[in-house]
Every structure is written in structure tokens, then in C-alpha cells.
C-alpha positions in Angstrom: 60.7 9.8 57.5 60.1 7.1 54.9 57.1 7.4 52.5 55.3 4.3 51.4 54.8 4.1 47.6 51.9 2.3 45.9 52.3 1.5 42.3 49.8 3.0 39.8 49.5 -0.3 38.2 48.1 -1.9 41.3 45.1 0.5 41.4 44.5 0.5 37.6 44.1 -3.4 37.5 42.0 -3.4 40.7 38.4 -4.6 40.2 37.1 -2.3 42.7 38.6 0.8 41.0 37.5 -0.4 37.6 33.9 -0.9 38.8 33.8 2.5 40.4 35.2 4.2 37.5 32.7 2.4 35.2 29.8 3.5 37.3 30.9 7.1 37.3 31.4 6.9 33.5 27.9 5.6 33.0 26.5 8.4 35.3 28.4 11.0 33.2 27.1 9.5 30.0 23.6 9.8 31.1 24.1 13.5 32.2 25.7 14.2 28.8 22.8 12.5 27.1 20.3 14.7 29.0 22.2 17.9 28.2 22.5 17.0 24.5 18.7 16.1 24.4 17.8 19.5 25.9 20.1 21.3 23.4 18.7 19.4 20.5 15.1 20.0 21.7 15.7 23.8 21.8 16.9 23.9 18.3 14.4 21.4 16.7 11.1 21.6 18.5 10.0 24.7 16.5 10.7 22.9 13.2 8.9 19.8 14.2 5.7 21.7 15.3 5.7 23.6 12.1 6.2 20.5 10.1 3.6 18.3 11.8 1.1 21.1 12.0 1.4 21.7 8.3 1.1 18.2 7.4 -2.1 17.8 9.7 -3.6 20.9 8.0 -2.9 19.6 4.5 -4.4 16.2 5.4 -7.5 17.9 6.9 -8.0 20.2 3.8 -7.6 17.3 1.4 -10.2 15.4 3.2 -12.6 18.3 3.6 -12.2 19.3 -0.1 -12.8 15.7 -1.2 -15.9 15.5 1.0 -17.4 18.7 -0.5 -16.5 17.4 -4.0 -18.4 14.2 -3.4 -21.4 16.0 -1.9 -21.5 18.2 -4.9 -21.5 15.1 -7.2 -24.2 13.5 -5.1 -26.5 16.6 -5.4 -26.0 16.8 -9.2 -27.0 13.0 -9.5 -30.0 13.6 -7.4 -31.0 16.8 -9.2 -31.0 15.0 -12.7 -32.3 11.6 -11.8 -35.6 10.3 -13.1 -37.9 11.0 -10.2 -36.5 14.5 -9.7 -37.1 15.3 -13.4 -40.6 14.0 -13.0 -41.2 16.6 -10.2 -39.7 19.4 -12.1 -41.7 18.7 -15.2 -45.0 18.7 -13.4 -45.1 22.2 -11.7 -48.9 22.4 -11.3 -49.4 19.4 -9.1 -47.4 17.3 -6.8 -47.2 13.6 -7.5 -47.4 12.0 -4.1 -46.1 8.6 -5.5 -43.1 10.2 -7.0 -42.6 12.2 -3.9 -42.7 9.1 -1.8 -40.1 7.5 -4.1 -38.0 10.5 -3.8 -38.3 10.4 -0.1 -37.1 6.7 0.1 -34.2 7.7 -2.2 -33.2 10.3 0.4 -33.5 7.9 3.2 -31.4 5.3 1.5 -28.7 7.9 0.7 -28.6 9.2 4.2 -28.8 5.7 5.8 -25.6 4.8 4.0 -24.1 8.2 4.4 -20.4 8.6 4.6 -20.4 12.2 3.9 -21.5 13.5 7.3 -24.9 14.6 5.8 -27.7 15.0 8.2 -30.6 15.7 5.7 -31.2 16.5 2.1 -34.0 18.9 1.3 -35.7 19.3 -2.1 -37.0 23.0 -2.2 -39.5 24.0 -4.8 -39.8 27.9 -4.2 -42.4 28.5 -6.9 -44.7 25.9 -5.2 -43.7 26.8 -1.8 -43.1 23.2 -0.5 -40.1 20.9 0.3 -39.3 17.2 0.4 -36.9 15.6 2.8 -36.0 12.3 4.4 -39.2 12.7 6.6 -41.7 13.6 4.0 -43.1 16.6 2.3 -44.5 19.8 3.8 -44.8 23.6 2.9 -41.5 25.5 2.9 -42.7 28.1 5.6 -43.5 25.3 8.1 -40.2 23.5 7.2 -37.9 26.4 8.0 -39.9 27.9 10.8 -40.7 24.7 12.8 -38.9 21.5 11.7 -35.5 23.0 10.8 -35.3 26.5 12.0 -32.3 28.8 12.4 -32.2 32.5 12.8 -29.6 32.7 9.9 -31.5 30.7 7.5 -35.4 31.5 7.5 -37.5 30.5 4.5 -37.1 34.1 3.1 -33.4 33.6 3.0 -33.6 30.6 0.8 -36.2 32.1 -1.4 -33.8 34.9 -2.0 -30.8 32.8 -2.5 -32.5 30.4 -5.0 -33.6 33.4 -7.0 -30.0 34.4 -7.8 -29.3 33.3 -11.3 -25.5 33.5 -10.9 -25.5 30.9 -8.1 -25.3 27.2 -8.7 -23.3 25.7 -5.8 -22.3 27.2 -2.4 -21.4 26.2 1.1 -22.9 28.5 3.7 -21.5 29.3 7.3 -22.5 26.9 10.0 -25.4 27.6 12.3 -27.5 25.7 14.8 -30.7 24.0 13.6 -33.6 23.3 15.9 -37.1 21.7 15.8 -39.5 24.1 17.5 -43.0 22.8 18.4 -45.6 24.1 20.7 -44.4 21.8 23.5 -40.7 21.7 23.2 -37.5 22.8 21.3 -35.0 20.2 20.2 -31.5 20.9 18.8 -30.3 19.0 15.8 -26.8 20.2 16.0 -24.6 22.7 14.0 -24.8 22.3 10.2 -23.2 23.9 7.2 -26.0 24.3 4.6 -24.9 23.4 1.1 -27.0 24.7 -1.9 -27.2 23.3 -5.4 -29.4 24.7 -8.2 -29.4 24.8 -12.1 -28.6 28.1 -13.6 -31.1 27.3 -16.3 -34.1 27.1 -14.0 -35.2 28.2 -10.6 -38.0 25.6 -10.2 -35.9 23.3 -7.9 -33.0 23.7 -5.4 -31.4 21.0 -3.3 -30.2 21.9 0.2 -27.9 19.6 2.0 -27.3 20.0 5.7 -23.7 19.0 6.4 -23.0 18.0 10.0 -20.1 20.3 10.8 -19.0 18.9 14.1 -19.1 15.2 12.8 -17.0 16.2 9.7 -14.5 17.9 12.1 -14.2 14.8 14.3 -13.7 12.6 11.3 -11.0 14.5 9.5 -9.1 16.7 12.1 -6.1 15.4 14.1 -5.0 18.6 15.9 -3.7 18.9 19.5 -6.3 19.9 22.1 -5.4 23.5 22.6 -5.3 24.3 18.8 -7.9 26.5 17.2 -9.4 25.6 13.7 -11.3 28.0 11.3 -12.7 27.8 7.9 -13.0 31.2 6.1 -14.9 31.8 2.9 -13.6 33.9 -0.1 -14.7 37.1 1.6 -12.9 36.3 4.9 -16.0 35.5 6.8 -16.0 32.5 9.2 -17.8 29.4 7.7 -17.0 27.1 10.6 -14.8 27.4 13.8 -13.6 25.3 16.7 -12.3 27.9 19.0 -12.8 29.7 22.5 -12.0 33.0 20.8 -14.8 35.6 20.9 -13.3 38.1 18.2 -13.5 37.0 14.6 -10.3 35.8 12.9 -8.4 38.1 10.5 -5.6 36.8 8.6 -2.7 38.9 7.5 -3.1 40.3 4.0 -1.2 39.1 1.1 -0.5 35.6 2.8 -1.0 33.7 -0.5 -2.8 30.4 -0.9 -0.9 28.4 1.7 1.8 28.9 4.4 2.2 29.9 7.9 3.4 32.8 10.1 4.1 33.6 13.7 2.0 36.3 15.4 2.3 36.9 19.1 2.7 33.4 20.8 0.7 31.6 18.1 1.5 30.1 14.7 -1.0 30.6 12.1 -1.2 27.8 9.5 -3.4 28.4 6.5 -4.2 26.6 3.1 -6.9 27.4 0.5 -9.0 24.7 -0.8 -9.2 24.0 -4.6 -12.8 23.0 -4.7 -14.5 25.4 -2.4 -12.1 28.3 -2.4 -12.4 28.3 1.4 -9.2 29.1 3.5 -8.6 26.6 6.3 -6.6 27.9 9.3 -4.9 26.2 12.1 -3.7 28.2 15.1 -1.1 26.5 17.3 0.1 28.0 20.6 3.9 27.6 20.6 4.7 29.5 23.7 2.7 27.1 26.1 4.5 24.1 24.7 7.9 25.6 24.9 7.3 26.8 28.5 6.1 23.4 29.6 9.0 21.5 28.2 11.4 24.1 29.7 10.0 23.5 33.2 10.3 19.8 32.6 13.9 20.1 31.6 14.6 22.4 34.7 13.2 19.7 36.8 15.2 17.0 35.0 18.5 18.8 35.5 17.8 19.1 39.3 17.0 15.5 39.2 20.1 14.6 37.4 22.4 16.4 39.9 20.7 14.7 42.7 21.1 11.3 40.9 24.8 11.9 40.4 25.4 12.4 44.2 23.3 9.4 45.1 24.8 7.3 42.2 28.4 7.9 43.3 27.7 7.0 46.8 25.9 3.9 45.8 28.6 3.0 43.3 31.3 3.0 46.0 29.2 1.0 48.3 28.2 -1.6 45.6 31.8 -1.9 44.2 33.1 -2.6 47.6 30.4 -5.2 48.5 30.9 -6.8 45.1 34.6 -6.7 45.0 35.5 -8.2 48.5 33.9 -11.6 48.4 34.6 -12.0 44.7 38.4 -11.5 45.5 38.2 -14.3 48.0 36.3 -16.6 45.8 38.9 -16.0 43.0 41.9 -16.8 45.2 40.2 -20.1 46.2 39.4 -21.0 42.6 43.0 -20.5 41.6 44.0 -23.3 43.9 41.8 -25.8 42.1 43.3 -27.9 39.4 41.1 -28.3 36.5 42.2 -31.9 35.5 42.1 -33.2 39.1 40.0 -36.2 39.8 38.3 -34.7 42.8 37.0 -31.2 43.7 39.1 -28.7 45.9 38.2 -29.1 49.6 38.0 -26.0 51.9 37.0 -25.6 55.4 34.4 -23.0 54.3 31.2 -24.6 53.3 30.3 -22.0 50.8 33.6 -22.4 49.0 33.1 -26.2 49.0 29.7 -25.7 47.3 31.3 -23.5 44.6 34.2 -25.9 44.1 31.9 -28.9 43.7 29.7 -27.0 41.2 32.7 -26.0 39.1 33.9 -29.6 39.1 30.5 -30.7 37.9 30.6 -28.1 35.2 33.9 -29.3 33.9 32.7 -32.9 33.7 29.3 -31.7 32.0 31.4 -29.6 29.5 33.4 -32.6 28.4 30.2 -34.8 28.0 28.6 -31.9 26.0 31.5 -31.8 23.5 31.5 -35.3 22.8 27.7 -35.4 22.2 28.0 -32.4 19.9 30.6 -34.1 17.8 28.5 -37.1 17.4 25.5 -35.0 16.2 27.2 -32.8 13.8 25.5 -34.0 10.8 22.1 -33.7 12.4 22.8 -30.0 13.2 23.8 -29.4 9.9 20.6 -30.8 8.6 18.5 -28.3 10.7 20.9 -25.5 9.9 20.0 -25.7 6.2 16.3 -26.1 7.0 16.4 -22.9 9.1 18.2 -21.1 6.3 15.5 -22.1 3.8 12.7 -21.0 6.3 14.3 -17.6 6.7 13.6 -16.9 3.1 9.9 -16.7 4.0 10.2 -15.0 7.3 12.7 -12.3 6.2 15.2 -13.1 8.9 18.4 -11.6 7.4 20.9 -11.5 10.2 20.7 -15.0 11.9 23.9 -16.8 11.9 23.6 -20.4 11.0 26.5 -22.9 10.9 26.5 -24.3 7.2 29.2 -25.6 4.9 30.8 -22.5 3.5 33.7 -24.1 1.7 31.8 -26.7 -0.4 30.1 -26.2 -3.8 26.6 -27.3 -3.8 23.4 -27.9 -5.9 20.0 -27.3 -4.8 17.2 -29.8 -6.2 13.6 -28.8 -5.4 10.6 -31.1 -5.9 7.2 -29.3 -6.4 4.4 -31.8 -5.8 1.1 -31.4 -7.4 -1.5 -33.9 -6.2 -4.8 -34.9 -7.8 -7.3 -34.6 -4.9 -9.7 -37.4 -5.9 -7.0 -39.8 -6.8 -5.2 -39.3 -3.4 -8.5 -39.7 -1.7 -9.2 -43.0 -3.4 -5.9 -44.3 -2.0 -7.0 -43.2 1.4 -3.9 -41.1 1.9 -3.6 -37.2 2.8 -1.0 -35.0 1.1 1.3 -34.7 4.2 1.8 -38.5 4.5 2.2 -38.9 0.8 4.9 -36.1 0.8 6.7 -37.8 3.7 6.9 -41.2 1.8 8.2 -39.3 -1.4 10.8 -37.5 0.9 12.1 -40.9 2.3 12.3 -42.2 -1.2 14.4 -39.3 -2.6 16.6 -39.4 0.4 17.4 -43.1 0.0 18.3 -42.6 -3.6 20.5 -39.7 -3.1 22.4 -41.1 0.1 23.9 -43.9 -2.0 25.5 -41.5 -4.5 26.2 -38.6 -2.1 26.9 -39.5 1.5 26.6 -35.9 2.8 23.4 -35.1 0.9 20.7 -33.5 2.9 16.9 -34.1 1.9 14.0 -32.6 4.0 10.4 -31.6 3.5 10.1 -27.7 3.8 6.4 -27.5 2.9 3.6 -30.0 2.6 4.1 -30.0 -1.1 7.8 -29.1 -1.5 10.9 -31.4 -0.8 14.3 -30.0 -1.0 17.7 -31.8 -1.7 21.2 -30.2 -1.2 24.1 -32.0 -2.8 27.7 -31.1 -2.2 29.4 -31.7 -5.6 31.1 -29.7 -8.5 30.8 -29.3 -12.2 32.9 -32.4 -13.0 30.5 -34.7 -11.1 27.2 -33.5 -12.6 26.8 -36.6 -14.8 26.3 -38.6 -11.7 23.4 -36.2 -10.7 21.9 -36.3 -14.2 21.7 -40.1 -14.2 20.2 -40.2 -10.7 17.5 -37.6 -11.7 16.6 -39.6 -14.7 16.1 -42.8 -12.6 14.0 -40.8 -10.1 11.9 -39.4 -12.8 11.1 -42.9 -14.1 9.9 -43.9 -10.6 7.8 -40.7 -10.4 6.2 -41.4 -13.8 4.8 -44.6 -12.4 2.7 -42.5 -9.9 1.7 -39.7 -12.4 -2.0 -40.7 -12.1 -2.2 -39.1 -8.7 0.7 -36.8 -8.5 2.6 -34.6 -10.9 6.2 -33.5 -10.1 8.3 -30.7 -11.1 12.0 -31.0 -10.5 13.9 -27.8 -10.5 17.7 -28.2 -10.6 20.0 -25.2 -9.7 23.6 -24.7 -11.1 26.6 -25.3 -9.0 27.1 -22.6 -6.4 30.4 -22.0 -4.6 29.4 -19.5 -2.1 27.2 -20.6 0.9 26.4 -17.1 1.8 24.1 -16.6 -1.2 22.2 -19.7 -0.2 19.0 -17.9 0.2 19.2 -16.2 -3.2 20.1 -19.7 -4.8 17.0 -21.1 -3.3 14.7 -18.3 -4.4 16.2 -18.8 -8.0 15.4 -22.5 -7.8 11.7 -21.7 -6.7 11.4 -19.5 -9.8 12.7 -22.4 -11.9 10.0 -24.6 -10.5 7.4 -22.0 -11.7 8.4 -22.4 -15.3 6.6 -25.7 -15.5 4.5 -26.1 -18.6 1.1 -27.6 -19.1 0.9 -31.3 -18.9 0.9 -34.2 -16.4 3.8 -36.3 -15.4 7.3 -35.3 -14.3 9.2 -32.2 -15.8 12.9 -31.4 -15.1 13.8 -27.8 -15.3 17.4 -26.5 -15.4 17.5 -23.3 -17.3 15.6 -20.1 -16.7 13.6 -18.7 -19.6 11.6 -15.5 -20.3 7.9 -15.9 -19.7 5.4 -13.9 -21.6 3.7 -11.0 -19.8 0.0 -9.6 -19.9 -2.0 -12.8 -20.4 -5.6 -11.4 -20.6 -8.5 -10.7 -22.9 -8.1 -8.1 -25.6 -10.4 -5.1 -25.2 -12.7 -6.3 -28.0 -12.8 -9.9 -26.5 -13.5 -8.5 -23.0 -16.5 -6.5 -24.3 -17.9 -9.4 -26.4 -17.4 -11.8 -23.5 -19.1 -9.9 -20.8 -21.9 -9.0 -23.1 -22.7 -12.7 -24.2 -22.0 -13.8 -20.6 -24.8 -11.8 -19.1 -27.0 -12.9 -22.1 -26.4 -16.5 -21.6 -24.9 -17.1 -25.0 -22.3 -19.8 -24.2 -21.7 -20.5 -27.9 -19.7 -17.3 -28.0 -18.2 -17.2 -24.5 -16.7 -20.7 -24.7 -14.7 -20.1 -27.8 -13.4 -16.8 -26.5 -12.0 -18.4 -23.4 -10.6 -21.4 -25.4 -8.8 -19.2 -28.0 -7.4 -17.2 -25.0 -6.0 -20.2 -23.4 -4.6 -21.5 -26.6 -2.9 -18.1 -27.3 -1.3 -18.3 -23.9 0.0 -21.7 -24.5 1.2 -20.8 -28.0 3.1 -17.8 -26.4 5.0 -20.2 -24.1 3.2 -19.3 -20.8 4.0 -21.5 -17.8 1.5 -23.7 -15.9 1.4 -21.1 -13.0 0.7 -18.3 -15.5 -2.1 -20.2 -17.2 -3.5 -21.3 -13.7 -3.5 -17.7 -12.7 -5.1 -16.6 -15.9 -7.8 -19.1 -15.3 -8.5 -18.0 -11.8 -8.8 -14.3 -13.1 -11.3 -15.6 -15.8 -13.3 -17.4 -13.0 -13.4 -14.2 -10.9 -14.5 -12.1 -14.0 -17.3 -14.7 -14.5 -18.5 -14.6 -10.8 -18.3 -10.8 -10.6 -20.2 -10.2 -14.0 -23.0 -12.7 -13.3 -23.6 -11.5 -9.7 -23.6 -7.8 -10.7 -26.3 -8.7 -13.2 -28.1 -10.9 -10.5 -27.5 -14.1 -12.2 -25.6 -16.2 -9.7 -23.9 -19.5 -10.7 -25.5 -22.7 -9.3 -22.1 -24.4 -9.6 -21.1 -22.3 -6.6 -23.5 -24.3 -4.4 -21.6 -27.6 -5.0 -19.5 -29.2 -2.2 -16.4 -28.6 -4.2 -15.4 -25.0 -4.8 -14.3 -23.7 -8.3 -10.8 -23.1 -6.9 -10.5 -26.8 -5.9 -11.7 -28.0 -9.3 -9.4 -25.5 -11.1 -6.4 -26.7 -8.9 -6.7 -30.3 -10.6 -6.6 -29.1 -14.0 -3.1 -29.9 -15.6 -3.6 -29.8 -19.4 -5.0 -27.4 -21.9 -8.0 -29.7 -22.5 -8.8 -29.9 -18.8 -8.8 -26.1 -18.5 -11.0 -25.8 -21.6 -13.4 -28.5 -20.3 -13.7 -26.7 -17.0 -14.7 -23.4 -18.6 -17.0 -25.2 -21.0 -18.9 -26.7 -18.1 -19.0 -23.5 -16.0 -20.1 -21.4 -19.0 -22.7 -23.9 -20.2 -24.2 -24.1 -16.6 -24.4 -20.2 -16.2 -26.0 -19.9 -19.6 -28.6 -22.6 -18.6 -29.3 -20.7 -15.3 -29.8 -17.4 -17.1 -32.2 -19.0 -19.7 -34.2 -20.5 -16.9 -34.4 -17.3 -15.0 -35.5 -15.4 -18.3 -38.1 -18.0 -19.2 -39.7 -18.1 -15.7 -43.2 -16.2 -15.5 -43.8 -13.9 -12.6 -47.5 -14.8 -11.8 -46.8 -14.5 -8.1 -46.0 -10.8 -8.2 -48.8 -10.0 -10.5 -51.3 -11.8 -8.2 -50.0 -10.1 -5.0 -50.2 -6.6 -6.6 -53.6 -7.2 -8.1 -55.1 -8.6 -4.9 -53.7 -5.8 -2.7 -55.0 -3.0 -5.0 -58.5 -4.7 -4.9 -58.7 -5.5 -1.2 -56.7 -2.7 0.4 -59.5 -2.1 3.0 -59.6 -5.7 4.1 -57.2 -7.5 6.5 -54.1 -8.2 4.4 -51.3 -10.3 5.7 -48.4 -12.1 4.2 -49.6 -15.6 5.4 -53.1 -15.0 3.9 -51.7 -14.4 0.3 -49.1 -17.1 0.8 -51.9 -19.5 1.6 -53.8 -18.5 -1.6 -50.7 -19.2 -3.6 -50.0 -22.4 -1.8 -46.5 -21.3 -0.8 -45.0 -20.3 2.5 -45.0 -16.8 3.8 -41.0 -16.6 4.1 -40.7 -17.6 0.5 -43.4 -15.0 -0.7 -41.6 -12.3 1.3 -38.2 -13.0 -0.2 -39.6 -13.4 -3.8 -41.8 -10.3 -3.6 -38.7 -8.2 -2.3 -36.4 -9.7 -5.1 -38.9 -9.0 -7.8 -40.2 -5.3 -6.9 -37.3 -4.2 -4.7 -39.8 -3.4 -1.9 -41.1 -5.3 1.1 -44.6 -6.5 1.2 -45.5 -4.6 4.2 -44.3 -1.4 2.7 -46.1 -2.0 -0.6 -49.4 -2.6 1.3 -48.9 0.7 3.3 -48.1 2.6 0.1 -51.3 1.5 -1.6 -53.4 2.3 1.4 -51.8 5.7 1.9 -52.3 6.5 -1.8 -56.0 5.6 -1.5 -56.3 7.7 1.7 -54.8 10.8 0.1 -57.3 10.4 -2.8 -60.2 10.1 -0.3 -59.1 13.0 1.8 -58.6 15.3 -1.2 -61.7 14.4 -3.3 -64.3 13.6 -0.7 -65.8 15.1 2.5 -65.6 11.9 4.5 -64.6 12.0 8.1 -60.9 11.0 8.9 -62.3 8.2 11.0 -64.3 6.8 8.0 -61.3 7.2 5.7 -59.1 5.2 8.1 -61.7 2.3 8.2 -62.0 2.2 4.4 -58.3 1.9 3.8 -57.9 -1.0 6.3 -56.9 0.8 9.6 -59.3 0.1 12.5 -57.7 2.7 15.0 -57.4 6.3 14.2 -54.1 6.4 16.1 -52.3 3.9 13.8 -53.8 5.6 10.8 -52.5 9.0 11.9 -49.1 7.7 12.7 -48.7 5.8 9.3 -50.1 8.8 7.3 -47.6 11.3 8.8 -44.8 8.9 8.3 -45.7 8.5 4.7 -46.6 12.2 3.9 -44.8 14.2 6.5 -48.3 15.7 7.5 -51.3 14.5 9.6 -54.5 13.8 7.8 -55.9 17.0 9.0 -52.9 19.1 7.8 -53.0 17.3 4.5 -56.6 18.1 3.9 -56.3 21.6 4.9 -53.3 22.0 2.6 -55.2 20.6 -0.3 -58.2 23.0 0.3 -55.8 26.1 -0.1 
């Protein structure tokens, strides 16, 4: 019996078998990748959890400690400010005006609060009263009704503030509530923070830190993690956990680190400010088990995918190979250079043959067109290369001349806006005309030179030449400079010329160096040609003595001092060889200093209201004299504004305060007083707020409440009568305003004064 032998080469070169083998290899690679990923996961997931959890805890601890440090600084500043000192120095009697000012200070602090503080309480244990953002009241009422907590009654604070060794402490968190006869309202969970002076026990400041809000702001832990803050005795100060038993860390753990106990990792770190220990508990076993189950499922899915994939590969390879083999055999019969396409009795093959014939003809047409447009493509290739410098495209492959030496010439255009506007021409159109002129000049001497506009104020020329032909370039640049000088009244030009470069692959670097050359332009109008790089002076700024003298005289409106300081600073920069760009940047910094200094002292510059900005005016300065004249005008104007503001008399504020104090029981309105002053109500409101830092309505209410407190304390008039005398015609509105101002109702206030 004769056996038929099929050569191995026949099968190895078959498209069907190669497709089938390729599909199987891809499937095996996917399986290998999954197995490798599973192995890597088992070995590295533990380290990743430890690393990420440690970093998260360190970030949280740093944020918490910084927040506590800022709270301490805030409490120190409040404790030693002017109003607080006035309250401490008057232990016998509460000054309600100062008390109201302290209350407003607390409201302002808490309104702009970024420290997660809910309230700040001034506690006077010797006088048994407190002041907070809502007003003043006795301490017993404060801690038994308005801010009550079983952990922190009034007796607790009385004891704590009496400890001479204690000055600052953060207490464990607890829920605070408001309890009235009708309802109970929870404020939330707070960590009380106490600050007092060791020298005196007459005043303590208690801040209520919103624990949950602070945790939400600074923690970024996974959902099933537990978080604890322990004090120096190991007690829990704050916790986010479902555990019922108190947390106990292992002894001798140090100030920071982690350890594994049971199925949990314990990460801990001690804070430098508070001394508290922050603990993060991460359950590792649950995560590992979930990932393990996922990988078991994925392994089963991969095995199933292998079986399905092999079956589909065989089917797809056959369906793809059979018609393709027929098509290839038909294409092989076609002659690429024949005048007519191959004709077959099969319609589909005729379509393919016709399309291929059309493609051959199109390809020849495209080749001829590409040859005719080669110079244009080269132009855009260099333009793209320049643009890549600004977009950081490093790997794009652009077809440029890599075997020709070249020189880069950059024209930096500096237009004078008012001159350009007088010619009724915008910068883009002017730059286009200049580009066309430069191109016409270079194309005569260098036929393959490329000139194009890369920005609205930048033109670039690339010349293919060598060192022996640079004299032609020098003469051409001199001629171009003469033409540019004729238009120097509306445009100053900087011409930066690079050395000859032989390597096209460093074109980006060569262009960047040419840009740096252009920035070496010195002060002055006209045209400057720059070829060599020079060392520019660093640190162009005022000396410390000049800075102090300048700002002091600036806010005083003394331009006879400030103008010479600026002029000498600019002259020194020119003497040290500074470039125009450096002096322009120095001038911008001085302008910013003037604006910030005057605005911080409430002396805005009227020049800022002009149609042209200071930056636009500064941009048109070209010479030292122009810069000096610019600062002379701005400093003279600012000095004039300051003097006018100082010389203005404030008769409006005096009239308003006097009228309100004399007619507090009458109908007072902003429009009424504005009409008496013959001004508008809106202007009076803005003016009074600017001068007194208080709204008109708030000032009227303050005067009326002070008068009401005086009548309630020193007379036996009925509350209804007091209400009418101070300008309130309904007892309800009077009671509401009085409680808002003092924290007590009129009846409570009178009873408190009787005791």
C-alpha cells in the first residue's frame, strides 16, 4: 500500500494554518498574562495595602495636627485682642457694647471658618457668664440648655478652668444638644478645645470642633476601615468605627508604625502638636478573600474562553482563508501595466479587478502631484517643527532637510498700538505684510529659503547656507534693517540670527536658542540685530532699604521720594546691562507692588479706571525715559488721590451718628437721613459702611438696644413702654431684636440684672 506524503513546507506556508496558530498563540498569551497577574497579586497586594494605608494615615495626621495648630493660634489671638482684654480688665461689670463687639468678632470668624469650628465660647467662671456667637448668658444656662452634654456640664468646665497647670487641651468628642421645654435639638458631635492663660483664671476660651466634618474633610480611607484618635493616656478622643469595645494598642509600639493582629492591620502615628495617637484599622483578610474568589472565577472563565476561542479560530480561519485564496489567484492573473482591467466571468472578481486598476492609476497621479508640491510640503514641515516646541510633541516624524547646513533668522515685532491704530491696521495684517517683504528679499539670494509667520508678532526665516556664504546674509540683513528703520515710528524689530547648524535633528534646540537671543534686546526704539549670547544680570529688584522706604512713602502719598527710588532702580538695571525683557518684567513687578500696597491701605489708584490698562501702557514703553515717565505719572496720580482722601472731611458720618443718637425713638430710615444730607440712600449706605465698617441698620439697632438695656436695668418701666421709647412699635419685633443682640429676652435680662 502506497502512503501519500504531504510536505511540511506546504502546511507551514498556508494562510489557514498560520491564522489558526496565531489565534491559539494569542489565547495562550492571554492565559499566561492572567496567571502572571494572579501570581503578582498574591505577592504584592499586601505591600500595596500597607504602603497606601500608611500614606493615607500620614496625610490625615498632618492635616489634623495642622488644623489643631491653627485653632490654637486663633484662640491665642482672640484671647489677647483688644476687646477681650477690655472684658478681662473689667471684672465687676459686663460692658454690653464690648460684649456685642466680641460677639460680632466671633460671628465673623465662624462665618469664614475653614477650621471646622462650630462655635467659640468665652467662659468667665468667676462671673458665671459666657459669650458666644449667639450672644451672652449665664454659664449654667449655657451648658444646661443651649449646649448641653452629659460629659461636659458647667461644673466640669468650672473644675477644668481652675487647674493652673492646664493651658490648652483637646477633649474627647461628645454629642451636644439644645434642650428647651418644648423640644430637644442635636447640634452634632464636637471635640471641645480649651485655652486659658496660666497666669489668670478669669477667662477661658472653649472652641467646639466639629469632629465629623473634620473627619470628612481630611480622611481618605476605604469604607470598611476603622479610625481612632487616642489621647496620651490611651483614651478614645474620637472614633469612626462599629466596634463596641474600646481600642487598646499593643504596648511599646513607638510613635509610628503598623502591626498585624488577627485579620486586621493596625497603622498608628503620634501627632507632634497634640500628642494624640491616630490609629487606622484595615481588614486585610476580607480584601484578599474577595480577590481570591474573583481570580477563581476568572480562571474558570479563561478555560471556557480557550475552548470557545479555539473553535471560533478554526471556523474563522477557514471562512477567511477560502475566499481570500480564490481572490489572490485571480489577482495574480492581472498585469499591473495592462491598459484594461482583468475580465472574469464572476461579477465580484470584476468589481475587485476594476477597483485595483483604478487604484494603480490613482497612485501614479498622486506620485506626480507629490513631486510637484515637494517645496510646499517642506515649508509646512518646518512650520510644524517650530510649533512642536510649544506643544511638547517630541516623537513626531517630520520630513525636513537633514543634510543641509542652515541658519535661523527670527524677527520679533513690537508694535506701538496708538501709531498702528492711526494707520487703521491691526497687528495680524501688518505682520503679514512684513512677512511678504522679508520673503521677497530672501528669495532673491536664497532660492530654497523658507519664510513664514509663526505668531502674530514673530516671523521666521530658514536659510540653507554655510559659513563661507555668511557675508551674503550679513549684507542682506543690513539692507532689511534700513527698510525697517523707516517704519520705526510704529514698530520696533529685533532680528535674532543663529549660527550655522549642520544637524537638522537639533532644529528645536536651535530655534529655542534663537528665541533666547531675541530676548537679549536692549532698551531703545528701532531695529536691533543680535547674534551672540551674553550673560544677563540676575535679581533686578529693590534693595531691602529701598523697599521699606518706597512702600512707606507710597502709602503716605510722598511722590517726591517714590519717583526717584523707581528711577534709580531702572537706571541701575540699565547700567548692569539688563535686557528690555528684564526691565519690562521689573516694571510689571513694580506696578503690581504699587497696586497691592495702595489697595491694602484702602487707597485705590484712579488710573485703573481709564480705558487703557496699565499693562497696555507699559507694553508701549521702549526707552528708559518712557519707563521713568510712566512711573512718574502713576506715582504722582496715586499721591494726589491719597492727599485728596486725607483732606476730605467726614461730616456725613458725624451727622448720621449724631442724628441717630438723638432720635433713636423716632422712625429712622436710610432715605430719611439721605434726604436731609441731599444725597441718595445708596450712596449714604455705601459711604457709612466704608467709614464705620458697620451697616446703617446695624448701627441703628445697636444704639436702640443699648438704650433699651439701660432703661431695663435702671428703671421700672414696662417692657412695652421700653419698646415704644426706643422705636419699636410691636413688642414681638422688640423681643426678637433684643434676644438677637444680647442672647436673652428682655424679661430674662431684667431678672439677671436684679440678681
